[in-house]
BAFI-3210 file (N, C-alpha, C; in Angstrom, 3 decimals, decimal comma, padded with zeros to 6 digits):
// residues 310
n [1|2|3|4|5|6|7|8|9|10|11|12|13|14|15|16|17|18|19|20|21|22|23|24|25|26|27|28|29|30|31|32|33|34|35|36|37|38|39|40|41|42|43|44|45|46|47|48|49|50|51|52|53|54|55|56|57|58|59|60|61|62|63|64|65|66|67|68|69|70|71|72|73|74|75|76|77|78|79|80|81|82|83|84|85|86|87|88|89|90|91|92|93|94|95|96|97|98|99|100|101|102|103|104|105|106|107|108|109|110|111|112|113|114|115|116|117|118|119|120|121|122|123|124|125|126|127|128|129|130|131|132|133|134|135|136|137|138|139|140|141|142|143|144|145|146|147|148|149|150|151|152|153|154|155|156|157|158|159|160|161|162|163|164|165|166|167|168|169|170|171|172|173|174|175|176|177|178|179|180|181|182|183|184|185|186|187|188|189|190|191|192|193|194|195|196|197|198|199|200|201|202|203|204|205|206|207|208|209|210|211|212|213|214|215|216|217|218|219|220|221|222|223|224|225|226|227|228|229|230|231|232|233|234|235|236|237|238|239|240|241|242|243|244|245|246|247|248|249|250|251|252|253|254|255|256|257|258|259|260|261|262|263|264|265|266|267|268|269|270|271|272|273|274|275|276|277|278|279|280|281|282|283|284|285|286|287|288|289|290|291|292|293|294|295|296|297|298|299|300|301|302|303|304|305|306|307|308|309|310]
n.u [-014,779|-011,755|-011,121|-010,055|-007,302|-006,255|-003,629|-004,043|-003,788|-002,742|-001,936|-002,475|-001,987|-001,531|-003,417|-002,575|000,053|001,362|002,135|002,419|001,568|-001,123|-004,051|-006,885|-009,757|-012,025|-014,005|-014,774|-015,210|-013,443|-010,696|-007,500|-004,520|-001,514|000,645|000,112|-002,407|-004,704|-008,068|-008,881|-011,014|-014,414|-017,333|-017,649|-018,940|-019,654|-018,684|-018,476|-019,693|-022,709|-022,666|-020,825|-018,159|-016,493|-015,033|-013,914|-015,856|-018,217|-018,157|-018,427|-020,975|-022,623|-022,216|-023,556|-023,011|-021,657|-018,975|-015,623|-014,543|-012,887|-010,328|-010,060|-012,414|-014,627|-016,547|-015,670|-016,735|-019,094|-021,643|-024,796|-026,059|-028,335|-029,344|-029,137|-030,766|-033,518|-035,431|-037,506|-037,309|-037,911|-037,062|-038,724|-039,756|-039,963|-042,767|-043,534|-044,190|-043,086|-040,400|-039,839|-040,125|-038,085|-035,898|-035,880|-035,417|-032,914|-031,382|-031,556|-030,480|-027,843|-027,062|-027,221|-025,157|-022,867|-022,634|-021,264|-018,499|-016,109|-016,661|-017,040|-014,490|-012,968|-014,163|-013,427|-010,640|-010,187|-011,088|-009,177|-006,944|-007,482|-007,286|-004,565|-003,248|-004,107|-002,914|-000,214|-000,028|-000,193|-000,299|-003,011|-002,338|-000,697|-002,512|-004,315|-002,636|-001,939|-004,439|-004,943|-002,876|-003,620|-006,100|-005,245|-003,836|-005,954|-007,503|-005,854|-005,984|-004,283|-004,795|-006,139|-006,172|-004,447|-003,697|-005,822|-005,147|-002,332|-001,758|-002,838|-001,309|001,221|000,793|000,377|002,860|004,453|003,317|003,971|006,733|006,907|005,818|007,723|007,579|008,877|008,743|009,551|009,541|009,115|007,386|004,994|004,485|004,139|001,748|-000,008|-002,153|-000,767|002,304|005,716|007,151|005,165|004,168|006,446|006,741|004,386|004,846|007,081|005,832|003,975|005,736|007,017|004,922|003,255|005,034|006,053|007,647|009,939|011,456|014,779|015,236|015,853|018,200|018,265|015,687|014,763|016,466|015,588|013,036|013,511|015,099|013,251|011,518|013,226|013,680|015,861|018,291|018,521|021,126|022,258|020,680|021,273|024,027|023,920|022,626|024,571|026,546|025,319|025,118|027,861|028,499|026,969|028,237|030,707|029,925|029,175|026,701|025,652|023,909|023,270|021,041|018,780|017,496|018,993|021,391|020,694|020,074|022,595|023,994|022,694|023,393|026,192|026,332|025,239|027,249|029,314|028,244|027,728|025,234|024,124|022,371|021,406|022,328|020,301|017,970|017,900|017,730|015,236|013,564|014,123|013,486|015,433|018,224|020,596|023,063|023,165|023,284|025,784|027,523|027,097|027,891|030,641|031,543|030,983|032,636|035,170|035,271|034,752|036,736|036,555|037,468|037,744|037,797|039,252]
n.v [-007,232|-005,686|-002,218|-000,598|001,490|004,287|006,340|009,777|011,733|014,652|018,042|018,665|019,419|018,243|019,860|019,824|018,650|019,249|017,380|015,692|013,181|011,969|010,031|008,503|007,038|005,152|003,484|004,252|006,907|008,989|011,306|011,044|011,662|010,010|010,412|011,733|010,848|012,395|013,208|014,635|015,168|014,110|011,960|011,797|011,738|008,718|007,761|005,400|002,302|000,683|-002,024|-005,120|-006,866|-009,823|-010,745|-010,104|-010,654|-010,645|-008,016|-006,628|-007,462|-006,398|-003,692|-000,515|001,233|002,186|001,058|002,417|005,498|005,572|006,318|004,778|004,289|005,723|007,429|007,644|005,735|006,583|006,548|004,822|001,488|-000,534|-003,702|-007,063|-009,102|-009,495|-009,700|-008,832|-006,835|-008,737|-011,093|-012,322|-013,370|-011,172|-009,992|-010,498|-007,978|-006,215|-006,955|-006,096|-003,366|-002,817|-003,520|-001,499|000,700|000,020|000,144|002,876|004,000|003,116|004,506|007,169|007,297|007,535|010,150|012,122|013,367|013,307|011,454|009,164|008,892|008,470|006,115|004,224|004,415|003,654|001,054|-000,076|000,357|-001,348|-003,796|-003,889|-003,695|-006,037|-007,942|-007,471|-007,778|-005,637|-003,679|-002,193|000,399|001,341|001,400|003,351|005,620|005,776|006,323|008,849|010,345|010,102|011,424|014,028|014,556|014,452|016,614|018,701|018,588|016,883|014,480|014,745|014,002|011,887|008,428|006,635|004,204|004,259|006,478|005,754|003,518|004,693|006,349|004,405|003,147|005,264|005,562|003,093|003,331|005,506|004,365|002,499|-000,104|-002,712|-002,851|-003,350|-001,264|-002,716|-004,784|-003,455|-002,598|-005,069|-006,065|-004,112|-002,442|-000,969|000,391|000,178|002,457|004,475|004,468|005,284|007,862|009,125|008,870|010,532|012,917|013,179|013,433|015,864|017,780|017,512|017,632|015,460|013,713|011,360|008,707|007,250|004,029|001,170|-001,322|-003,522|-004,257|-005,479|-007,662|-009,318|-009,971|-011,215|-013,313|-014,846|-015,638|-017,211|-019,289|-019,312|-019,934|-018,717|-017,901|-017,233|-015,048|-013,271|-012,897|-011,691|-009,314|-008,185|-007,769|-005,812|-003,758|-003,202|-002,304|000,023|001,533|001,897|003,487|002,442|001,979|004,255|005,733|003,307|000,734|-000,380|-002,860|-004,499|-004,447|-005,744|-008,273|-009,091|-009,164|-011,272|-013,362|-013,389|-013,891|-016,451|-017,932|-017,631|-018,871|-021,408|-022,085|-021,767|-020,014|-020,017|-017,522|-017,040|-017,880|-016,046|-013,684|-013,940|-013,868|-011,329|-009,714|-008,609|-008,376|-010,970|-009,955|-007,560|-008,553|-009,859|-007,681|-006,017|-007,871|-008,249|-005,675|-005,555|-007,589|-006,630|-004,051|-004,486|-006,216|-009,038|-012,364|-015,697|-018,922|-022,002]
n.w [034,939|034,173|033,884|030,948|030,394|028,752|027,598|027,534|024,754|024,995|025,888|028,489|031,938|035,279|037,765|040,393|040,804|038,466|036,577|033,419|032,945|032,165|032,210|030,641|031,723|030,297|031,204|033,819|033,266|033,847|034,161|035,170|037,131|036,929|038,522|041,004|041,551|041,426|040,559|037,687|035,956|035,901|035,479|032,703|029,354|027,827|024,746|023,422|021,886|023,120|023,168|023,345|021,707|020,755|018,649|015,274|013,345|014,867|015,730|013,311|012,618|014,577|014,372|013,555|011,574|008,376|006,191|006,483|004,985|001,818|-000,509|-002,701|-003,979|-006,334|-005,293|-002,747|-001,120|000,063|-000,999|-001,311|-001,975|-003,690|-002,775|-004,229|-003,493|-003,694|-001,682|001,123|004,176|006,086|005,069|003,231|-000,034|-002,824|-004,681|-008,231|-009,344|-007,482|-007,692|-010,282|-009,944|-008,046|-009,596|-011,547|-009,869|-008,871|-011,199|-011,935|-009,682|-009,817|-012,075|-011,258|-009,440|-010,924|-012,592|-013,935|-015,927|-014,501|-012,459|-014,016|-015,098|-012,757|-011,869|-013,825|-013,549|-010,845|-010,938|-012,629|-011,040|-008,866|-010,174|-011,050|-008,565|-007,386|-009,063|-008,589|-005,887|-004,015|-000,998|000,988|001,746|-000,308|-002,433|-001,512|-001,457|-004,175|-005,334|-004,270|-005,460|-008,151|-008,104|-007,557|-009,894|-011,687|-010,843|-011,572|-014,277|-015,670|-016,814|-019,145|-022,546|-022,265|-021,606|-019,453|-018,293|-018,403|-016,765|-014,249|-013,735|-013,571|-011,361|-009,403|-009,396|-008,479|-005,933|-004,797|-004,617|-002,870|-000,564|-000,103|-001,161|-002,805|-006,184|-009,448|-012,433|-014,736|-014,005|-013,549|-016,153|-017,308|-016,243|-016,905|-019,305|-021,083|-022,471|-021,263|-021,843|-022,066|-019,442|-018,032|-019,095|-018,183|-015,476|-015,017|-015,658|-013,550|-011,403|-011,967|-012,278|-010,007|-007,964|-006,440|-003,796|-004,055|-002,518|-002,607|-004,010|-002,100|-002,595|-000,903|-000,192|-002,507|-002,533|-000,435|-001,354|-003,897|-003,033|-001,590|-003,657|-005,158|-003,501|-001,718|000,851|004,280|004,917|002,455|001,665|003,741|003,314|000,788|001,445|003,092|001,180|-000,411|001,490|001,941|-000,593|-000,691|001,293|000,101|-001,936|-004,367|-005,366|-006,447|-009,052|-010,147|-011,230|-008,854|-008,941|-010,716|-009,291|-006,906|-007,939|-008,903|-006,487|-005,200|-006,903|-006,554|-003,789|-003,724|-004,944|-003,089|-000,815|-001,621|-002,646|-005,307|-007,896|-011,312|-013,757|-015,547|-014,185|-012,071|-013,537|-014,821|-012,594|-011,497|-013,590|-015,320|-017,612|-018,446|-019,073|-017,642|-015,024|-015,103|-015,575|-013,281|-011,387|-011,907|-011,285|-008,524|-007,503|-008,238|-007,022|-004,309|-003,650|-003,509|-003,107|-004,351|-003,004|-003,816]
ca.u [-013,813|-010,982|-011,256|-008,864|-006,910|-005,436|-003,017|-004,703|-002,838|-003,073|-000,921|-002,984|-001,148|-002,263|-003,442|-001,967|001,500|001,915|002,602|001,729|001,179|-002,572|-004,705|-008,338|-010,426|-013,319|-015,006|-015,277|-015,495|-012,604|-009,342|-006,725|-003,079|-000,841|001,721|-000,411|-003,697|-005,813|-009,083|-008,972|-012,360|-015,206|-018,674|-017,525|-019,886|-019,034|-019,099|-018,257|-020,964|-023,243|-022,527|-019,467|-017,901|-015,287|-014,397|-014,130|-017,139|-019,283|-018,125|-018,989|-022,396|-023,353|-022,009|-024,701|-022,490|-021,080|-017,524|-014,935|-014,333|-011,658|-010,083|-010,022|-013,730|-014,806|-017,369|-015,055|-017,506|-020,158|-022,959|-025,464|-026,279|-029,492|-028,919|-029,684|-031,347|-034,940|-036,202|-037,794|-036,582|-038,232|-036,565|-039,725|-039,538|-040,776|-043,659|-043,000|-044,344|-042,105|-039,065|-039,681|-039,929|-036,757|-034,932|-035,784|-034,767|-031,496|-030,744|-031,420|-029,568|-026,484|-026,766|-027,024|-023,877|-021,850|-023,412|-020,429|-017,290|-015,112|-017,022|-016,768|-013,042|-012,506|-014,655|-012,555|-009,284|-010,150|-011,215|-007,859|-006,056|-007,759|-006,777|-003,105|-002,837|-004,355|-001,914|001,108|-000,074|000,118|-001,139|-004,033|-001,710|-000,237|-003,692|-004,830|-001,723|-002,063|-005,701|-004,795|-002,038|-004,413|-007,101|-004,557|-003,571|-007,229|-007,934|-004,995|-006,224|-003,145|-005,260|-006,725|-005,326|-003,547|-004,354|-006,147|-004,383|-000,940|-001,679|-003,075|-000,140|002,300|000,471|000,593|004,311|004,943|002,866|004,764|008,057|006,757|005,575|008,872|007,190|009,724|008,168|010,178|008,640|008,794|006,226|003,807|004,229|003,705|000,361|-000,824|-002,580|-000,003|003,712|006,611|007,510|004,071|004,111|007,561|006,457|003,380|005,475|007,875|004,882|003,455|006,811|007,309|003,764|002,716|006,104|006,099|008,931|010,124|012,725|015,600|014,898|016,901|018,351|018,078|014,301|014,671|017,206|014,707|011,941|014,028|015,548|012,090|011,001|014,181|013,800|017,222|018,405|018,725|022,518|022,497|020,037|022,046|025,275|023,581|022,357|025,865|027,226|024,684|025,513|029,239|028,476|026,464|029,272|031,750|029,302|029,112|025,310|025,233|023,664|023,017|019,679|018,743|017,062|020,147|022,370|020,220|020,211|024,011|024,380|022,182|024,217|027,488|026,158|025,039|028,555|030,091|027,641|027,537|023,823|024,108|021,330|021,940|022,032|019,004|016,916|017,840|017,287|013,791|012,888|014,316|013,091|016,563|018,947|021,773|024,203|023,156|023,771|027,229|028,226|027,072|028,656|032,056|031,819|030,999|033,847|036,358|035,247|034,798|037,920|036,125|038,254|037,102|038,699|038,972]
ca.v [-006,941|-004,507|-001,118|-000,326|002,869|004,777|007,640|010,834|012,495|016,052|018,813|019,035|019,153|018,067|021,136|019,673|018,417|019,730|016,278|015,477|011,768|011,975|008,901|008,590|005,778|005,199|002,717|005,084|008,256|009,900|011,633|011,071|011,857|008,816|010,789|011,986|010,190|013,342|013,071|015,938|015,307|012,908|011,919|012,077|011,027|007,585|007,755|004,076|001,581|000,054|-003,471|-005,652|-007,889|-010,588|-011,147|-009,130|-010,952|-010,172|-006,550|-006,162|-007,765|-005,521|-002,279|000,129|002,221|001,584|000,953|003,692|006,088|005,192|007,026|003,816|004,287|007,027|008,246|007,470|004,779|007,259|006,325|003,570|000,557|-001,406|-005,090|-007,888|-010,296|-009,611|-010,059|-007,673|-006,787|-009,927|-012,271|-012,889|-013,085|-010,106|-010,364|-010,087|-006,535|-005,547|-007,191|-005,209|-002,004|-002,747|-003,571|-000,146|001,563|-000,336|000,630|004,327|004,336|002,914|005,583|008,432|007,269|007,980|011,056|013,182|012,870|013,021|010,194|008,070|008,740|007,860|004,737|003,398|004,410|002,865|-000,353|-000,482|000,323|-002,578|-004,928|-003,895|-003,994|-007,458|-008,708|-007,270|-008,024|-004,398|-003,477|-001,157|001,721|001,747|001,734|004,643|006,666|005,885|006,987|010,278|010,929|010,200|012,487|015,311|014,734|014,726|017,973|019,636|018,346|016,199|013,251|015,062|013,669|010,795|007,163|006,424|003,053|004,659|007,401|005,058|002,668|005,569|006,763|003,252|002,967|006,316|005,249|001,963|003,835|006,314|003,457|001,596|-001,465|-002,927|-003,383|-002,676|-000,705|-003,752|-005,545|-002,639|-002,659|-006,420|-006,267|-003,001|-002,519|000,007|000,060|000,712|003,810|005,382|004,570|006,120|009,248|009,637|008,938|011,764|014,034|013,307|013,918|017,271|018,657|017,425|017,824|014,308|013,380|009,917|008,283|006,330|002,634|000,424|-002,661|-004,575|-004,723|-006,429|-008,874|-010,167|-010,473|-012,162|-014,501|-015,679|-016,218|-018,208|-020,326|-019,296|-020,057|-017,483|-017,474|-016,587|-013,737|-012,414|-012,535|-010,736|-008,015|-007,632|-007,280|-004,542|-002,751|-002,808|-001,518|001,363|002,256|002,254|004,370|001,763|001,918|005,535|005,681|001,943|000,244|-001,226|-004,230|-005,217|-004,589|-006,796|-009,557|-009,447|-009,513|-012,618|-014,302|-013,463|-014,557|-017,869|-018,538|-017,652|-019,765|-022,732|-022,310|-020,901|-020,042|-019,587|-016,138|-016,998|-017,958|-014,766|-012,657|-014,090|-013,431|-009,894|-009,027|-007,908|-009,228|-011,652|-009,057|-006,639|-009,280|-010,072|-006,402|-005,630|-008,875|-007,935|-004,447|-005,867|-008,360|-005,766|-002,925|-004,967|-007,045|-010,385|-013,444|-017,003|-020,006|-023,245]
ca.w [033,872|034,520|032,939|030,146|030,562|027,652|027,864|026,786|023,958|025,182|026,581|029,798|033,108|036,528|038,510|041,726|040,763|037,205|035,750|032,144|032,865|032,320|031,556|030,556|032,019|029,618|031,951|034,917|032,804|034,605|033,735|036,407|037,065|037,426|039,428|042,352|041,710|041,461|039,523|037,043|035,412|036,139|034,872|031,272|028,507|027,139|023,346|022,839|021,725|024,335|023,054|023,344|020,696|021,083|017,400|014,209|012,707|015,745|015,730|012,041|012,591|015,494|014,059|012,895|010,638|007,189|006,130|006,506|003,670|001,157|-001,762|-003,809|-004,619|-006,974|-004,405|-001,426|-000,340|000,806|-001,593|-000,958|-003,071|-003,497|-002,865|-005,319|-002,888|-004,050|-000,488|001,955|005,448|006,870|004,377|002,338|-001,443|-003,387|-005,769|-009,541|-009,535|-006,640|-008,249|-011,427|-009,431|-007,437|-010,686|-012,122|-008,880|-008,817|-012,416|-011,892|-008,600|-010,328|-013,024|-010,546|-008,739|-011,884|-013,432|-014,495|-016,586|-013,472|-011,823|-014,951|-015,167|-011,513|-011,812|-014,665|-012,999|-009,615|-011,338|-013,133|-009,880|-008,123|-010,951|-010,993|-007,190|-007,149|-009,798|-007,989|-004,455|-003,299|000,194|000,935|001,868|-001,640|-003,223|-001,052|-001,918|-005,625|-005,657|-003,948|-006,511|-009,382|-007,925|-007,706|-011,327|-012,349|-010,507|-012,304|-015,699|-016,281|-017,450|-020,446|-023,679|-021,937|-021,308|-018,040|-017,833|-018,186|-015,636|-012,981|-013,512|-013,116|-009,993|-008,529|-009,290|-007,588|-004,582|-004,297|-004,240|-001,675|000,554|-000,028|-001,532|-003,984|-007,414|-010,594|-013,437|-015,720|-013,538|-013,815|-017,592|-017,640|-015,842|-017,370|-020,695|-021,840|-022,575|-020,238|-022,248|-021,703|-017,981|-017,611|-019,470|-017,249|-014,148|-014,975|-015,644|-012,188|-010,533|-012,246|-012,107|-008,649|-006,982|-005,541|-003,201|-004,194|-001,912|-003,376|-003,778|-001,425|-003,195|000,099|-000,243|-003,618|-002,172|000,367|-002,187|-004,885|-002,316|-001,281|-004,888|-005,639|-002,467|-001,196|002,296|005,032|004,861|001,159|001,696|004,650|002,634|-000,271|002,080|003,516|-000,023|-000,782|002,494|001,651|-001,831|-000,371|002,038|-000,859|-002,914|-005,659|-005,812|-007,020|-010,478|-010,587|-011,063|-007,641|-009,261|-011,240|-008,225|-006,004|-008,627|-008,909|-005,119|-004,942|-007,669|-005,895|-002,493|-003,966|-005,209|-001,844|000,170|-002,185|-002,988|-006,475|-008,900|-012,598|-014,122|-016,223|-013,166|-011,362|-014,488|-015,010|-011,375|-011,290|-014,828|-015,918|-018,546|-017,912|-019,262|-016,497|-013,845|-015,237|-015,412|-011,875|-010,643|-012,060|-010,540|-007,096|-007,190|-008,373|-006,096|-002,928|-003,444|-003,112|-003,679|-004,267|-002,613|-004,532]
c.u [-013,095|-011,116|-009,943|-008,570|-005,957|-004,880|-003,657|-003,663|-003,217|-001,935|-001,384|-002,003|-002,025|-002,258|-002,772|-000,454|002,142|002,420|001,782|001,327|-000,312|-003,146|-006,208|-008,929|-011,824|-014,394|-015,611|-015,639|-014,699|-011,284|-008,533|-005,253|-002,415|000,252|001,216|-001,775|-004,885|-006,758|-009,319|-010,373|-013,099|-016,564|-018,631|-018,520|-019,134|-019,572|-018,851|-019,595|-021,398|-023,115|-021,054|-019,347|-016,555|-014,594|-014,702|-015,456|-018,303|-019,332|-018,735|-020,494|-023,193|-023,201|-023,195|-024,258|-021,873|-019,569|-016,893|-014,705|-012,972|-011,542|-010,044|-011,383|-013,975|-015,630|-016,883|-015,856|-018,667|-021,546|-023,507|-025,677|-027,449|-029,054|-029,639|-030,388|-032,800|-035,766|-036,414|-037,018|-036,833|-037,769|-037,563|-039,468|-040,485|-041,662|-043,068|-043,110|-043,318|-040,686|-038,809|-039,427|-038,537|-035,683|-034,759|-035,105|-033,269|-030,746|-030,537|-030,496|-028,117|-026,096|-026,490|-025,722|-022,748|-022,553|-022,591|-019,190|-016,200|-015,397|-016,746|-015,265|-012,512|-012,959|-013,764|-011,152|-009,195|-010,327|-009,880|-006,842|-006,244|-007,200|-005,254|-002,617|-003,045|-003,314|-000,545|001,132|000,284|-000,805|-002,113|-003,423|-001,224|-001,420|-004,272|-003,949|-001,827|-003,344|-005,644|-003,957|-002,839|-005,471|-006,459|-004,265|-004,850|-007,702|-007,102|-005,035|-005,009|-003,570|-005,744|-005,723|-004,368|-004,349|-004,604|-005,323|-002,936|-000,805|-001,894|-001,923|001,042|002,050|000,698|002,079|004,909|004,540|003,655|006,155|007,978|006,563|006,667|008,454|007,916|008,985|008,828|009,142|008,235|007,574|004,938|003,461|003,706|002,222|-000,552|-001,162|-001,859|001,476|004,516|006,998|006,433|003,979|005,240|007,346|005,434|003,947|006,300|006,971|004,325|004,506|007,007|006,131|003,223|003,776|006,204|007,524|009,079|011,458|013,479|015,259|016,089|017,028|018,114|016,654|014,099|015,395|016,318|013,613|012,419|014,519|014,402|011,539|011,916|014,399|015,234|017,207|018,662|020,151|022,824|021,895|020,808|023,357|025,019|023,297|023,652|026,635|026,650|025,074|026,950|029,303|027,962|027,497|030,412|031,227|029,317|027,698|024,841|025,086|023,381|021,558|019,628|018,314|018,234|021,215|021,970|020,366|021,668|024,489|023,894|023,026|025,582|027,381|025,934|026,343|029,356|029,556|027,387|026,097|023,500|022,870|021,926|021,561|020,676|017,863|016,765|017,327|015,787|013,018|012,953|013,896|014,198|017,248|020,141|023,021|024,303|023,696|025,279|028,012|028,255|027,885|030,156|032,431|031,883|032,266|035,088|036,382|035,347|035,980|037,575|036,963|037,544|038,153|038,293|039,220]
c.v [-005,633|-003,455|-000,904|001,156|003,241|006,137|008,681|011,687|013,965|016,732|019,238|018,643|019,015|019,379|021,045|019,567|018,899|018,638|016,185|014,019|011,643|010,772|009,102|007,199|005,844|004,460|003,550|006,497|009,303|010,135|011,845|011,268|010,626|009,143|010,971|011,356|011,127|013,090|014,453|016,191|014,002|013,055|012,314|011,227|009,935|007,533|006,416|003,358|000,890|-001,463|-003,848|-006,752|-008,533|-011,135|-010,094|-009,370|-010,445|-008,651|-005,995|-006,403|-006,806|-004,041|-001,732|001,244|001,482|001,503|002,341|004,204|005,679|005,936|006,079|003,617|005,671|007,983|008,173|006,537|005,380|006,976|004,964|002,712|-000,351|-002,853|-005,855|-009,122|-010,526|-010,159|-008,804|-007,766|-008,008|-011,214|-012,910|-012,474|-011,996|-010,652|-009,932|-008,590|-005,768|-005,753|-006,289|-003,777|-001,831|-002,770|-002,196|000,814|001,295|000,208|002,131|004,769|004,161|004,007|006,898|008,463|007,767|008,870|012,202|012,554|012,528|011,704|009,007|007,819|008,037|006,407|003,805|003,302|003,550|001,377|-000,895|-000,557|-000,957|-003,792|-005,022|-004,256|-005,462|-008,323|-008,630|-007,533|-006,812|-004,224|-002,327|000,237|002,234|002,146|003,088|005,783|006,870|006,607|008,481|010,981|011,101|011,288|013,871|015,591|015,056|016,144|019,027|019,397|017,725|014,948|013,519|014,786|012,526|009,553|007,037|005,263|003,426|005,563|006,686|004,103|003,495|006,036|005,624|002,993|004,014|006,047|004,099|002,413|004,714|005,451|002,410|000,132|-001,796|-003,606|-002,660|-002,221|-001,752|-004,569|-004,760|-002,669|-004,033|-006,620|-005,118|-003,202|-001,506|-000,356|000,690|002,145|004,812|005,550|005,456|007,585|009,865|009,765|010,219|012,988|014,257|013,868|015,425|018,183|018,650|017,615|016,682|014,066|011,860|009,530|007,319|004,890|001,909|-000,953|-003,797|-005,120|-005,719|-007,734|-009,833|-010,774|-011,514|-013,440|-015,431|-016,347|-017,305|-019,340|-020,446|-019,404|-018,727|-016,979|-016,759|-015,186|-012,780|-011,976|-011,516|-009,353|-007,373|-007,081|-005,936|-003,441|-002,273|-001,950|-000,101|002,174|002,703|003,108|003,765|001,817|003,200|005,398|004,304|001,571|-000,670|-002,658|-005,057|-005,436|-005,684|-008,171|-010,012|-009,845|-010,913|-013,662|-014,483|-014,180|-016,045|-018,594|-018,668|-018,664|-021,160|-023,084|-021,451|-021,120|-019,528|-018,136|-016,031|-017,039|-016,632|-013,666|-012,737|-013,628|-011,920|-009,058|-008,099|-008,871|-009,884|-010,791|-008,074|-007,326|-009,486|-008,776|-005,955|-006,594|-008,578|-006,669|-004,710|-006,615|-007,477|-004,673|-003,356|-005,865|-008,452|-011,407|-014,764|-018,054|-021,274|-024,437]
c.w [034,180|033,441|032,206|030,192|029,435|028,005|026,966|026,085|023,991|025,918|027,969|030,890|034,343|037,301|039,880|041,670|039,480|036,283|034,469|031,948|033,171|031,567|031,618|030,729|031,421|030,409|033,084|034,469|033,548|033,899|035,004|036,107|037,676|038,429|040,868|042,594|041,735|040,291|038,925|036,527|035,626|035,455|033,405|030,488|027,753|025,719|022,666|022,705|023,011|024,317|023,074|022,303|020,999|019,826|016,344|013,493|013,552|015,786|014,451|011,985|013,453|015,167|013,268|011,964|009,457|007,274|006,111|005,085|003,115|-000,155|-002,948|-004,461|-005,182|-006,118|-002,966|-000,526|000,425|000,241|-001,173|-002,201|-002,735|-003,729|-003,963|-004,771|-003,280|-002,894|000,343|003,263|006,316|006,188|003,440|000,899|-001,929|-004,498|-007,109|-009,786|-008,707|-007,164|-009,458|-010,983|-008,824|-008,517|-011,322|-011,156|-008,808|-010,032|-012,365|-010,759|-009,033|-011,306|-012,310|-009,768|-009,630|-012,901|-013,994|-015,126|-015,573|-012,777|-012,742|-015,082|-013,924|-011,398|-012,614|-014,079|-011,737|-009,903|-011,847|-011,990|-009,075|-008,857|-010,870|-009,595|-006,854|-007,850|-009,133|-006,490|-003,617|-002,104|000,025|001,005|000,525|-002,515|-002,811|-001,549|-003,415|-006,022|-005,349|-005,014|-007,800|-009,266|-008,052|-009,178|-012,080|-012,064|-011,225|-013,816|-016,395|-017,035|-018,870|-021,568|-023,438|-021,550|-019,803|-017,484|-017,537|-016,969|-014,312|-012,682|-013,010|-011,680|-009,009|-008,332|-008,357|-006,142|-003,981|-003,878|-002,999|-000,432|000,720|-000,183|-002,832|-005,131|-008,582|-011,611|-014,472|-015,302|-013,744|-015,292|-017,998|-017,359|-016,253|-018,837|-021,572|-021,772|-021,435|-020,558|-021,858|-020,186|-017,471|-017,933|-018,506|-015,836|-014,010|-014,961|-014,240|-011,238|-010,718|-011,913|-010,680|-007,569|-005,981|-005,057|-003,196|-003,555|-002,820|-003,010|-003,171|-002,069|-002,204|000,070|-001,377|-003,308|-001,404|-000,494|-003,192|-004,221|-001,956|-002,536|-005,445|-004,642|-001,955|000,320|002,970|004,977|003,554|001,152|002,589|003,998|001,534|000,312|002,567|002,330|-000,451|000,197|002,253|000,393|-001,577|000,393|001,114|-002,011|-004,317|-006,235|-006,487|-008,534|-011,021|-010,348|-009,839|-007,915|-009,768|-010,186|-007,249|-006,644|-008,652|-007,517|-004,753|-005,672|-007,011|-004,546|-002,660|-004,237|-003,919|-000,855|-000,377|-002,489|-004,202|-007,319|-010,211|-012,878|-014,806|-015,219|-012,437|-012,279|-014,715|-013,778|-011,199|-012,492|-015,337|-016,874|-017,856|-018,055|-018,100|-015,250|-013,926|-015,032|-013,954|-011,017|-010,726|-011,290|-009,047|-006,702|-007,229|-007,309|-004,646|-002,640|-002,984|-003,860|-003,445|-003,941|-003,326|-003,634]
res [m|a|a|t|e|n|k|k|e|t|e|e|r|c|p|d|c|g|s|t|e|i|i|q|d|h|h|r|g|e|i|t|c|t|n|c|g|a|v|i|e|e|s|m|v|d|d|s|p|e|w|r|a|y|s|s|e|e|r|a|k|r|a|r|v|g|a|q|t|t|y|t|r|h|d|k|g|l|s|t|q|i|g|i|e|d|r|d|a|y|g|r|k|l|s|p|q|q|r|s|q|i|y|r|l|r|k|w|q|a|r|t|r|v|n|s|a|t|d|r|n|l|t|q|a|m|r|e|l|e|r|i|a|s|q|l|g|l|p|q|s|v|k|e|t|a|s|v|i|y|r|k|a|l|s|q|r|l|i|r|g|r|s|i|e|a|m|i|a|a|a|t|y|a|a|a|r|q|r|r|v|p|r|p|l|d|e|f|a|k|h|s|r|t|s|k|k|d|i|g|r|c|y|r|l|l|i|n|e|l|g|l|k|i|p|l|t|d|p|t|a|y|v|v|r|f|g|a|e|l|n|l|g|g|r|v|v|k|t|a|r|d|i|v|d|k|a|k|r|n|r|i|t|i|g|k|d|p|v|g|l|a|a|a|a|i|y|l|a|g|i|l|e|g|d|q|r|t|q|r|e|i|a|e|t|a|t|v|t|e|v|t|i|r|n|r|y|k|e|l|v|r|s|l|g|i|t|f|t|t]
***
């Protein structure tokens, strides 16, 4: 089996030719220069595992360490947990006395994992975060960012006197915007146990107190998503994206809601390409009103000079 060679991310230079093209061969334990072939270092200690795995299941089975740390757990995934199998290390069933003892140990171990007000707050918040992310289909990167934002708010005592559900929903919304995952605020309010007004208030609080840098939402991201939900063809989606790009070049998008603008662009593109959806269908998908779609549609037609052929 050929050795795999990875470029060493370092500022080292070859002592012979001065080249920075240095690679590290983990199989031979050498650091060599690809320019002149000089061996810079040899007999290096191999810190990789002594076993090999050819699938993710086999790698997980042979690994002797736990899962990586994550901010989406109140203890970052560092604590242990007593299993519920009621069997010993050899797979044999435990006696009734041993099961009773393990039950008491399991109960006290679960209590010691959450033994402070901060841990209880984080436990409830991370549970709510997992529920909202599952409902909205958010990736792991958004969940990690949301948990970090919430932990910062908790350390600065911004949670005191406010709803945990509203704060974690606001943190998730801010994380989704930072990670450029298009989700309107109405969807967070729909799947949260609090109102849109409370989420917006907590969102503004996080922005002001934590100094979060939130990029502007690109309407193009909503165009792709809404087009997939409406089962639109590729030509309609491409035309809608071109309409949004022209609107951005003409500075029409300034001060406009990106969701409503994307919905109007889809409606206009459907008319131009002959694959039209009704305003009600688009409004239900984009969670905006039909009046918003009509207003943005008229602005796009007037500002871009679009004409319709009969």
